[in-house]
N, C-alpha and C positions, 0 to 999 in steps of 0.2 A: 189794778194800780201799777203793776209792773209794766204792762203794755203802754200805759200812758207815759210813764217815766222813760221808757226806751224811745218812744216816739218823740218826746220833747228833747231828749239828748241827741237824737238823730238830726232834728231840725236845727239845733244849736250848732252841732258840728258842721253841717252843710253850710250854714250861714257864715261861720268863721272861715271855712275854706274858701268860700266865694269872695269874701271881703279881703282876705290876706293874699289871694292869688293875683300876681301882676297881670295887667291887662295885655291883650294880644298886641296892641300897638306899642306898648313899652318893650315887649320881648323882641319885636321886629325892628325896633329903632325908628328913627325918623327917616322919612323918605321925601325926596324933593318933589315939589309940586310939578304938574305937567308943564306949566309955563316955564319952569326952570330947566327943563330937559334941553340938552344941547342941540338935538335935531328933532324937531317936531314937524311932521308933514301931515296934511289932511288931503285925502283922496276925494276927487270930485265924482268918481264912479265906483261902484262896488267891485270887489275882486271876483273874477269869474274862474271857472274851472280851466286850468291850463295856463293861467297867468303866472309869471315869475314872481316869487315872493320878494318883497323889498329886503335889502340887506340890513341887518341890525346886529348889535353886539350884546351878548349876555354873559354872565359869569356862571361857571359851573360850581359844584359843591366844593371844589378846591381853589376857588377864586381865580381860575384861569379864564381868559377871554375866549369866547366861542362865537363864531359867526356862521351863518348858513353857507356863505360863499366858500368857506374852507372845505366843506364836504361836497359842494356842488360838483357833479360829474363823477365823484368817487363812489358815492352810495346815496340811497334815498334819504331825504331829510324829513323827519316827522316831528312836528311841534305839537305837544299835548298840553292843554291847560287843565289842571286839576281844579275842579270847582269847590272842593272841600265840603262834601256832604256827609262827613263822618262825624 
């Protein structure tokens, strides 16, 4: 009987936690659609090894604007996309 009670309590607690937790979209805020992006370009051919990366602007964790052209020639630029498999 104690095992059944503990199991039911666990299920109830997990259900409450899942329902009360804000969704990922709400935590990230709203993002503009791709069509609202100020500069959207579509390549007609795939990027090959040795091609120069197109210039773009991103924000770092401190909200500073960062572009690959700022570091070009000074140090290698590595862009990593985390897929979020955790």
